[in-house]
N, C-alpha and C positions, 0 to 999 in steps of 0.2 A: 455608558457605552456598552454595546452588545459584545459578548465574549469573542465571537468570531471576527469582530472587527480588529482585534488586537492579537489574534492568534497567528503564530508563525510556525513553519515546519520544525523549528528548533524546540517547540513545546511538545513534540511527539514523544510519548513515553513507551509505547508498545506498537509493534507493526505485525499485522496478520497478513499472510499471503494466501491468495486463492487462485487456483487454476480455473480459468473460464471454460465453458462448455466446448469451445472450439479447440481446446487443447494447445493453443498457441499463444494465448494471452494470459499474462500473470497480472492480477489486480492486487495492489497492496493498499491496506487500510492503516493509516497512522492515527492511533488513538491518543488523545491528550488527557490531562487530568480532568478536564471539563467534558462530561459525557455528551454534551451537545455540540462539541467541536471535534470533527473527524476529518482527516485529510485523506486523499486517495491519489494513487499514481498507478500507471500501468506500463507494461513492457510487452512488446510483441516478439515472440521467439521465432527463429528462422525455420524451425520444424516443429511438428506436433509432439507433445509429451503426454504420456498416459498418467493417470492418477497415481498408479503404483510407483512410478519413477519420479514423481514430483516431490522434491525435497523442500518443504516449506521453510525450514530454518535457514537455508542457504540464501534466501531472498531478503531477509530482514536487515541486512547491513550494507546494501548496495549504496554506493556514493552517487551523488549528482542526480538524484531522482527529481522530477518536476512534480512537486506536490500541489494539489488543488484542494480547496475546501469543498467538502461534500455536503 
């Protein structure tokens, strides 16, 4: 069975947050122990944020994200 077929969001070990070019979308990458299995989630903000104000660590522990295999 392929690793991604049994992977679940509970297997995420590290989350990296990236502010998209539009300044309103936060993309979260959830990395698992298997380098071939990564999840992604995104959030659209109500207003634009500049790179200097973007606090990456604040986004890593959000509950109830809808993770998708990437």
